[in-house]
Steps between C-alpha positions, in 0.01 A plus 500: 500500500647841409554770756212750522539779244548762770755784528590675826607837632654443845653697785765338719548668838786468750420300813529819705184633331282246686401487865710276724273196501450496125865582438607198707265271306628635169859461613428136578362453149812662352716255693294183448402539138270753332283441195674477164405785263405266215260306727282799592235447233454132582489575873226759456305263276534221758372729776195593292421134423530410867264780599236377255538130584475555875175408673348747523689702234712787633421853388869586457803287406739441788220529754444254786155391616505765774584776253864537598791453262592135457833397659600379155523861383786586738758406237321679216782752479754590234849610604738722306866577561548879471813432294264383226339846483688767302608778734373338822698512824616149589510595869120507533494119504249266334191649340169315532176501305206321667256371238207654694260264322210548743495883488563501125205264454286712733572811295423313177175373648389853583574600142303202372198597707512851356524399134345154453149446364263408789431157346871419481555636850222286645628189324861550611447599864272312737505751788342846512668802342508675838673202660760490222573870528531478878737203478711669231520823701613306806780323312621819333503690830745246641759567228805638690618748236153597387568355155577160347857430394408370156252579226440271208355504153406222256610467138661843482691767693378860546748703294537782757662251740810491280590864568641396839785298352823545305449290188871411489462317833262231379550149634418250224544123498411314181457164668253261328141623497388243758795569731440693825833677433365683196482864603470863400511756781629838616592638843550849639550671833192663648659844467570452130155354430327791674704762315429338165126469571476863607672623186288280273176605673575870458574456130208264431242710684608821328488329159210256517303622803457326833332186367650199326877466556509795741238335724697174510816694589319695771362182655841333479669797670242489780556127547878543527457757776383227739840332515840554661740729314766224488270262316549360151245481219481211253306450178485131414339355186427185701309245294475732198843377386331175397303692235811635326754321284871548565543752219193694609604506865862590428392780264238645735568876508195602706692659787724690257201613293302626801795696635571639153141628491553678833819662366321596179214660693754712684671612178175542306595233242154389386640282219697282742197471728290371210769259379558348841127467571463307174777258602328442833163449334643234268685312774225491762224464243616143438440408863164677497391277212598188696303620799187547289530145364527367857 
C-alpha cells in the first residue's frame, strides 16, 4: 500500500519551549526512539483506522475511551538535529515536532461541520453537532502552544509555503518510488522563515490584494508566531514523492519559481511573474488531474 499522498509543513521546537513535564516526556522520546519521518503518513492512517474500528468508534484518532490521548501517542514525535537546519544554532539541542494528531483532527472536524452538506454531515458523524464542537474545543484548548506543530495538505502544496525556504537548500533523495527514503524537503530557521513570509505578504497584498496568496501568507505568519524563536520550519513533500518520476522530482523548480515571483514583484517585472506562474501551473496541474481521477 502506498504512503498517503500528504505533504506537511512542520515546526520543530527546542525542548526548552515546553513545560517541564512535557519536556521530560519529549526528552525520553528523543532518547528512546522517535517516529521516523517517512512513517508519519502510515502512522496517521493507522490511528484513523483504529478510531473507526473501536467499539464504539472514537470521535478523534489517538483518543482513548475516556477521551484522553492514548498512551500509544507518546512517541508520535519527530526529532531534528539543528545541524540539519541551515543557519541554526547547534547549541539549542534537539528540536521536536509532536504530530498533534488529536488537535489537528479536532480542527479539521470543526471545518467539516462548517462546510459539509447536512446530509453528508449526518451520515459521517453519529453524535450531535454541539457535542462535536464542544469536544473539539476542549481538545484544542489543551494545546500547549496554542497551535498544532504540523499542517498537512493532500495531493498538492500551497505555493505560498515555498517563500519560507532557500530553493538551493532542497533535500532530495531519488530512492525508488516505493522506498520510504524517497524525499523532497526544505528546512529553515524560524527567524528566516518569518522574515521571508513578511516580505512576501507585503508584496503580494500590495499587488494582488489581501485575498488569495496574501491570505495564505498572513495565516502562515500568524501560525508561526505561536512557536519559540529558536524553532525550525520544514516543508516535506511526504507521500507526494510517489506521484512523481525521478526526472520530474529532480527537475522540480517550484521553490525557485515561487521565490523568483516574489523578487519579480519587488522589481516590477511582470513578464517574469507571468512566466514563472505558467511553469507552476504546468507542474502542479499534472497532480491536480490525478486527484480528479481519484
